[in-house]
C-alpha positions as CSV (number, residue, x, y, z in Angstrom):
1,X,-2.7,7.5,11.7
2,X,-1.7,4.2,10.0
3,X,0.5,2.2,12.4
4,X,1.8,-1.3,13.1
5,X,1.0,-2.4,9.5
6,X,3.1,-4.2,6.9
7,X,2.8,-2.2,3.7
8,X,3.8,-3.6,0.3
9,X,4.6,-1.0,-2.3
10,X,5.3,-1.7,-5.9
11,X,7.3,1.0,-7.7
12,X,8.7,1.5,-4.2
13,X,11.9,3.3,-5.4
14,X,9.8,5.8,-7.4
15,X,8.9,9.4,-6.7
16,X,5.4,9.1,-5.2
17,X,6.2,5.9,-3.4
18,X,9.2,7.4,-1.7
19,X,7.2,10.3,-0.3
20,X,4.6,7.8,0.9
21,X,7.3,5.8,2.6
22,X,8.7,8.9,4.3
23,X,5.2,9.5,5.8
24,X,4.6,6.0,7.0
25,X,7.9,4.3,7.8
26,X,8.1,5.5,11.4
27,X,5.2,3.4,12.6
28,X,5.0,0.6,10.0
29,X,7.1,-2.1,8.3
30,X,7.4,-1.4,4.6
31,X,8.5,-3.6,1.7
32,X,9.6,-1.6,-1.4
33,X,9.3,-3.7,-4.5
34,X,11.0,-2.3,-7.6
35,X,13.3,-3.0,-10.6
36,X,15.0,0.3,-10.0
37,X,14.5,1.6,-13.5
38,X,14.1,4.9,-11.7
39,X,15.5,5.4,-8.3
40,X,14.5,8.1,-5.8
41,X,14.7,5.8,-2.8
42,X,18.5,5.1,-2.6
43,X,19.3,8.8,-2.1
44,X,16.4,9.5,0.3
45,X,16.6,9.9,4.1
46,X,14.8,6.6,4.6
47,X,16.9,4.3,2.5
48,X,18.6,2.8,5.6
49,X,15.6,2.8,7.9
50,X,15.2,-0.3,10.0
51,X,11.5,-0.6,9.0
52,X,12.3,-0.8,5.3
53,X,13.0,-3.9,3.3
54,X,13.9,-3.5,-0.3
55,X,13.1,-6.3,-2.8
56,X,14.5,-5.9,-6.3
57,X,12.0,-7.4,-8.6
58,X,9.7,-6.9,-11.6
59,X,5.9,-6.8,-11.5
60,X,5.9,-9.0,-14.7
61,X,7.3,-11.8,-12.5
62,X,4.2,-13.3,-11.0
63,X,5.9,-15.5,-8.4
64,X,8.3,-12.7,-7.3
65,X,5.3,-10.5,-6.6
66,X,3.5,-13.2,-4.7
67,X,6.5,-14.1,-2.6
68,X,7.4,-10.5,-1.7
69,X,3.8,-9.6,-0.7
70,X,3.5,-12.3,1.9
71,X,2.3,-11.0,5.2
72,X,1.2,-7.7,3.9
73,X,-1.8,-5.8,5.4
74,X,-1.9,-3.0,2.8
75,X,-0.8,-3.0,-0.9
76,X,0.0,0.1,-2.9
77,X,0.5,-0.6,-6.6
78,X,2.5,2.4,-7.9
79,X,4.7,0.6,-10.4
80,X,4.1,1.6,-14.0
81,X,5.8,2.7,-17.2
82,X,5.4,6.5,-17.4
83,X,6.8,9.5,-19.2
84,X,5.6,10.4,-22.7
85,X,9.0,9.8,-24.3
86,X,9.3,6.3,-22.8
87,X,5.7,5.5,-23.7
88,X,6.1,6.5,-27.4
89,X,9.4,4.6,-27.7
90,X,8.2,1.4,-26.0
91,X,4.4,1.1,-26.2
92,X,4.5,-2.7,-26.1
93,X,6.5,-2.7,-22.9
94,X,4.3,0.1,-21.5
95,X,1.1,-2.0,-22.0
96,X,2.6,-5.2,-20.6
97,X,3.8,-3.6,-17.4
98,X,0.7,-1.6,-16.8
99,X,-1.8,-4.4,-17.6
100,X,0.0,-7.6,-16.8
101,X,1.9,-6.1,-13.9
102,X,-1.4,-4.9,-12.3
103,X,-3.0,-8.3,-13.0
104,X,-0.1,-10.0,-11.1
105,X,-0.4,-7.6,-8.1
106,X,-4.2,-8.1,-7.9
107,X,-3.9,-11.8,-8.1
108,X,-1.2,-11.9,-5.4
109,X,-3.4,-9.7,-3.2
110,X,-6.2,-12.2,-3.7
111,X,-3.9,-15.2,-2.9
112,X,-2.8,-13.5,0.3
113,X,-6.3,-12.5,1.2
114,X,-5.4,-8.8,1.7
115,X,-8.1,-7.5,4.0
116,X,-7.3,-3.8,4.6
117,X,-6.5,-2.0,1.3
118,X,-5.2,-2.4,-2.2
119,X,-4.4,0.9,-3.9
120,X,-4.2,0.8,-7.7
121,X,-2.7,3.8,-9.6
122,X,-4.7,4.8,-12.7
123,X,-4.2,8.1,-14.5
124,X,-6.0,11.3,-15.4
125,X,-5.3,10.5,-19.0
126,X,-8.2,8.1,-19.1
127,X,-10.4,11.2,-19.7
128,X,-8.8,11.8,-23.1
129,X,-7.4,15.0,-24.6
130,X,-10.3,17.3,-23.5
131,X,-10.9,16.8,-19.8
132,X,-12.7,19.7,-18.1
133,X,-13.7,18.8,-14.5
134,X,-14.6,15.2,-15.2
135,X,-16.0,13.4,-12.2
136,X,-15.1,9.8,-11.3
137,X,-18.3,8.7,-13.0
138,X,-17.6,10.6,-16.3
139,X,-17.1,8.6,-19.5
140,X,-13.5,7.6,-20.1
141,X,-12.1,8.1,-23.5
142,X,-9.7,5.9,-25.5
143,X,-7.5,7.7,-28.1
144,X,-7.2,6.5,-31.6
145,X,-6.0,2.9,-31.9
146,X,-2.3,2.6,-32.9
147,X,-1.3,6.1,-31.6
148,X,1.4,5.2,-29.2
149,X,0.6,8.3,-27.1
150,X,-2.5,6.6,-25.9
151,X,-1.0,3.2,-25.0
152,X,-0.4,4.4,-21.5
153,X,-3.9,5.6,-20.9
154,X,-5.5,2.5,-22.4
155,X,-3.4,0.2,-20.4
156,X,-4.1,2.1,-17.2
157,X,-7.8,2.1,-17.9
158,X,-7.7,-1.7,-18.4
159,X,-5.9,-2.0,-15.1
160,X,-8.6,0.1,-13.4
161,X,-11.3,-2.1,-14.8
162,X,-9.5,-5.2,-13.6
163,X,-9.2,-3.7,-10.1
164,X,-12.9,-3.0,-10.1
165,X,-13.6,-6.6,-11.2
166,X,-11.4,-8.0,-8.4
167,X,-13.5,-5.9,-5.9
168,X,-16.8,-7.1,-7.3
169,X,-15.9,-10.7,-7.8
170,X,-13.6,-11.5,-4.9
171,X,-14.3,-8.7,-2.4
172,X,-10.7,-7.4,-2.7
173,X,-10.6,-4.0,-0.9
174,X,-9.5,-2.0,-3.9
175,X,-9.3,1.7,-4.4
176,X,-8.2,3.3,-7.7
177,X,-6.6,6.7,-7.7
178,X,-6.2,9.0,-10.7
179,X,-3.3,11.5,-10.3
180,X,-3.5,14.8,-12.0
181,X,0.0,16.2,-12.8
182,X,1.8,15.5,-9.5
183,X,5.1,17.3,-9.0
184,X,7.6,18.3,-6.3
185,X,10.9,17.5,-4.6
186,X,12.2,14.0,-5.5
187,X,10.6,13.8,-8.9
188,X,12.4,12.0,-11.6
189,X,11.7,11.5,-15.3
190,X,10.2,13.7,-17.9
191,X,8.0,16.1,-16.0
192,X,7.5,19.5,-17.7
193,X,7.5,21.4,-14.5
194,X,10.7,19.8,-13.3
195,X,12.5,20.5,-16.6
196,X,11.3,24.1,-16.6
197,X,12.6,24.6,-13.0
198,X,16.0,23.0,-13.7
199,X,16.5,25.1,-16.8
200,X,15.2,28.3,-15.2
201,X,17.7,28.0,-12.3
202,X,20.5,27.9,-14.8
203,X,18.9,30.6,-17.0
204,X,18.9,28.1,-19.9
205,X,16.4,27.9,-22.7
206,X,13.0,26.5,-21.8
207,X,11.5,24.4,-24.6
208,X,7.8,24.1,-25.2
209,X,6.4,21.6,-27.8
210,X,3.3,23.0,-29.4
211,X,1.8,26.4,-28.9
212,X,1.8,26.3,-25.1
213,X,-1.9,26.6,-24.8
214,X,-2.3,23.2,-23.3
215,X,-4.0,23.6,-19.9
216,X,-3.1,21.6,-16.7
217,X,-4.0,21.5,-13.0
218,X,-0.8,21.0,-11.0
219,X,-0.8,19.0,-7.7
220,X,2.0,19.3,-5.2
221,X,3.4,15.9,-4.0
222,X,2.6,16.5,-0.3
223,X,-1.1,17.1,-1.1
224,X,-1.2,14.0,-3.2
225,X,0.3,11.8,-0.6
226,X,-2.0,13.2,2.1
227,X,-5.0,12.2,-0.1
228,X,-3.4,8.8,-0.8
229,X,-3.2,8.1,3.0
230,X,-6.8,9.1,3.4
231,X,-7.8,6.6,0.7
232,X,-6.0,3.9,2.7
233,X,-7.7,4.8,6.0
234,X,-11.2,5.7,5.0
235,X,-13.5,2.6,5.0
236,X,-16.0,4.1,2.6
237,X,-13.2,4.5,-0.1
238,X,-13.2,0.7,-0.8
239,X,-14.5,-0.1,-4.3
240,X,-14.3,3.5,-5.4
241,X,-12.0,5.6,-7.7
242,X,-10.8,9.1,-6.9
243,X,-9.5,12.0,-8.9
244,X,-6.6,13.4,-6.9
245,X,-5.4,16.9,-7.9
246,X,-5.5,20.6,-7.3
247,X,-8.4,22.1,-9.3
248,X,-7.3,25.6,-8.4
249,X,-3.6,25.4,-9.5
250,X,-4.4,25.8,-13.2
251,X,-2.0,27.1,-15.9
252,X,-1.3,26.7,-19.6
253,X,2.1,25.2,-20.3
254,X,3.3,28.6,-21.5
255,X,1.8,30.2,-18.4
256,X,3.7,27.6,-16.3
257,X,7.0,28.5,-18.0
258,X,6.4,32.2,-17.4
259,X,5.4,31.6,-13.8
260,X,8.6,29.5,-13.2
261,X,10.7,32.2,-14.7
262,X,9.0,35.0,-12.6
263,X,9.0,33.1,-9.3
264,X,12.7,32.1,-9.7
265,X,13.7,35.4,-11.2
266,X,15.2,33.6,-14.2
267,X,16.2,35.1,-17.5
268,X,15.6,31.9,-19.4
269,X,14.2,32.4,-23.0
270,X,11.0,30.4,-23.7
271,X,11.3,28.8,-27.2
272,X,8.5,26.9,-29.1
273,X,9.0,23.8,-31.1
274,X,6.7,21.6,-33.2
275,X,4.6,19.2,-31.2
276,X,6.1,15.7,-31.0
277,X,3.0,13.6,-30.6
278,X,-0.7,13.6,-29.7
279,X,-1.2,15.7,-26.6
280,X,-3.6,16.5,-23.8
281,X,-5.2,19.9,-24.6
282,X,-7.1,20.3,-21.4
283,X,-6.9,18.4,-18.0
284,X,-8.6,19.9,-15.0
285,X,-10.2,17.5,-12.4
286,X,-13.4,17.5,-10.5
287,X,-12.3,16.8,-6.9
288,X,-15.6,17.0,-5.1
289,X,-15.7,13.3,-4.5
290,X,-12.3,13.2,-2.8
291,X,-13.4,16.2,-0.6
292,X,-16.8,14.6,0.3
293,X,-15.6,11.0,0.9
294,X,-12.0,11.5,2.0
295,X,-12.2,15.0,3.5
296,X,-9.3,16.1,1.1
297,X,-8.6,19.5,-0.4
298,X,-5.3,20.4,-1.9
299,X,-3.6,23.3,0.0
300,X,-0.3,24.2,-1.7
301,X,-0.5,26.7,-4.5
302,X,1.6,26.6,-7.7
303,X,4.0,29.3,-6.7
304,X,4.8,27.8,-3.3
305,X,5.2,24.4,-5.0
306,X,7.7,25.8,-7.5
307,X,9.7,27.4,-4.7
308,X,9.9,24.2,-2.7
309,X,10.8,22.2,-5.7
310,X,13.5,24.6,-6.8
311,X,15.1,24.5,-3.3
312,X,15.3,20.7,-3.6
313,X,16.8,21.0,-7.2
314,X,19.5,23.4,-5.9
315,X,20.6,20.8,-3.3
316,X,21.2,18.2,-6.1
317,X,24.3,20.0,-7.3
């Protein structure tokens, strides 16, 4: 149990951060730092909690980050530009936020001498378009220069390298986490599984870009947050990186659409369109390190996750 700590969370209004806040706010003081580009927090059941302080700010503002982090014991850096459509339209901003924003957070953590933990979010995309059970020590892959699709992965990889440098040079207690297709209630943005569920519930067309053979491993949000908490608590996690995902919940994009329709008893028609950009063909993590070091193993299968997410979507109406 994490208790009696002050926890500073960038991207604090976002999907994953909100679920982390829900888990920790009862016994800790939390500062949610966010520019509210996306907002899950305001409509959540913790938005008015007495242990929560919201700071509207941008991670590109160095002084704002330093000021808001004062007094923190634990830092969780979840702020980033994400979503393939956004990345393709604004690659410059994507790279600035993901690289400079991370640099600002790490420097603020050094200034404040954070002793307990600094969690930095990387991405599974650092393994490139063909990632079959890569370990944390596997080679990372940069896509072709100039292809906007890869600006997110490259900027996240740079941030991960910087985090490792702060650990080696300054002893900052950094842990990097690489999420693999996290989904579930509270998700915002351009997630395929969320779009499929919303359309299926209305029996509307489900669009797939490409041939639908792209393979993903899907990790339910509660599993991901549980592993995130373990990475904060476990002393031997410091200085390490972890793949966080569910290596058993594996489906093609077409298979996912079919499963969503079957589980939700939807009559939605699945329609294929030309692919919009470079894509990830295969993304399945090796999670042995998280199991060995953190004692984590994902427990929620894809069908149960779809049902839980659909129940949340229904309540949005």
